[in-house]
C-alpha positions in Angstrom: 92.5 98.1 89.4 93.6 101.6 88.8 96.1 104.0 90.3 94.8 106.6 92.7 97.2 109.4 93.6 100.8 108.6 94.0 101.5 104.9 94.5 98.1 104.1 96.1 95.8 101.5 94.6 92.1 101.5 94.7 90.7 98.0 94.5 87.1 98.8 93.4 87.5 97.1 90.0 88.6 93.8 91.6 85.7 93.8 94.1 83.2 94.8 91.4 84.5 91.9 89.2 84.0 89.5 92.1 80.5 90.8 92.7 79.6 90.7 89.0 80.4 87.0 89.0 77.9 86.4 91.8 74.8 85.0 90.3 71.8 83.2 91.7 73.5 79.9 90.9 76.5 80.5 93.1 76.6 79.9 96.8 77.4 82.6 99.3 80.6 80.8 100.0 81.8 81.1 96.4 81.1 84.8 96.3 82.9 85.3 99.6 85.9 83.4 98.2 86.0 85.7 95.2 85.8 88.8 97.4 88.6 87.5 99.7 90.8 86.7 96.7 90.2 90.1 95.2 91.0 91.8 98.5 94.2 89.8 98.8 95.2 90.7 95.3 94.7 94.4 96.1 96.9 94.2 99.2 99.6 92.4 97.3 99.6 94.9 94.4 99.5 97.9 96.7 102.6 96.5 98.3 104.3 96.6 94.9 104.0 100.3 94.5 107.2 102.3 95.2 107.1 104.6 98.2 109.1 107.8 98.7 111.6 108.0 101.5 113.8 110.8 102.6 117.5 110.8 101.9 118.1 110.6 105.7 116.1 107.4 105.9 117.8 105.8 102.8 120.9 103.7 103.0 124.0 105.2 101.4 125.2 103.8 98.1 128.4 101.8 98.7 131.5 103.4 97.4 132.1 100.6 94.9 128.9 101.6 93.1 129.8 105.4 92.8 131.7 106.0 89.6 131.9 109.8 89.3 131.3 113.1 91.1 132.1 111.6 94.4 134.9 114.0 95.3 134.7 117.0 97.7 134.2 119.5 94.9 135.1 123.2 95.0 133.3 126.5 95.4 132.0 126.1 91.8 130.2 122.9 92.6 126.9 122.1 94.2 125.7 119.1 96.2 123.1 116.9 94.4 121.5 114.2 96.6 119.8 111.4 94.6 117.4 109.0 96.4 115.7 106.0 95.0 112.2 105.0 96.3 111.6 101.8 98.2 109.1 99.2 97.0 108.8 95.9 95.1 108.5 97.2 91.6 111.9 96.8 89.9 113.4 96.2 93.3 115.9 93.5 92.1 117.3 95.8 89.4 119.7 98.6 90.1 119.1 102.0 88.4 122.0 103.6 86.6 122.3 107.3 87.3 124.0 109.5 84.7 125.0 113.2 84.9 125.7 114.8 81.5 126.0 111.3 80.0 128.6 110.1 82.6 127.7 107.0 84.5 127.7 108.3 88.1 126.3 105.5 90.3 124.1 102.4 90.5 121.3 102.7 93.1 119.3 99.9 94.6 115.9 100.6 96.1 116.0 102.6 99.3 119.5 104.0 98.6 120.8 107.6 98.4 124.0 109.1 97.1 125.4 112.6 97.6 127.4 114.0 94.7 129.5 117.1 94.1 128.5 118.3 90.7 129.9 121.4 88.8 127.4 124.3 88.8 125.3 124.9 85.7 122.6 123.3 83.7 123.0 119.5 83.9 121.2 116.6 82.2 120.3 114.0 84.9 119.2 110.6 83.6 118.4 107.2 84.9 118.0 103.8 83.3 117.9 100.1 84.3 121.4 98.6 84.9 122.5 95.0 85.2 122.2 91.8 83.2 119.5 89.4 82.5 116.0 90.6 83.3 117.4 93.9 84.5 118.8 94.8 81.1 115.4 95.2 79.5 116.8 94.9 76.0 117.6 98.4 74.6 118.7 100.4 77.6 118.3 103.7 75.9 114.6 103.0 75.3 114.0 103.0 79.0 116.2 106.0 79.9 114.5 109.0 81.4 116.2 112.4 81.5 115.5 115.8 83.1 117.4 119.1 82.9 118.5 120.3 86.3 120.3 123.5 87.4 123.0 122.9 90.0 123.9 126.1 91.9 127.4 126.7 93.2 127.4 126.0 97.0 123.8 124.9 96.8 122.1 121.6 97.7 119.3 120.0 95.6 117.6 116.7 95.9 116.4 114.4 93.1 114.1 111.4 93.4 114.2 108.2 91.4 110.9 106.2 91.3 109.3 103.5 89.3 105.6 103.5 88.4 103.5 100.4 89.0 104.2 99.3 85.4 108.0 99.7 85.7 108.5 103.2 84.0 111.3 105.2 85.6 110.4 108.6 87.0 113.0 111.2 87.8 112.4 114.6 89.3 113.2 117.1 92.0 112.0 116.5 95.6 112.0 118.3 98.9 112.9 115.1 100.7 
């Protein structure tokens, strides 16, 4: 299977593999079983892709998981809204959000947080948080960062997503 566009899977490979296995020695029922199993695998894997949601659709991050930049701010601050996609990939593991190296919040899938951040050029980063399977060993190896300009009195939105193979993506969004 291969990725087609953003978060949509095309199952041509699975179907072709099922049809390749069809030989003159296999019954039609065996071929149909392979096709049905391939289609089911495509549906299941497509459900694993993360999907973008708007900050209005997302649930707010609970206050106990917001660690910094949660005050009202002043005229020299801007509002930064960070939303994490929904979907099964990495869904059990929170993502740690950092601004300029300061742990800011832990976001679960489908959550959003509104932060008051001092204006200027900021480094916004995300990595896996938690223990056990969520720790992924060396946390810094999986951290992703972007440079983002926060405007005084302005509002910007950032999206956290995971690719189908669990790589964190972070970037600006209009949603």
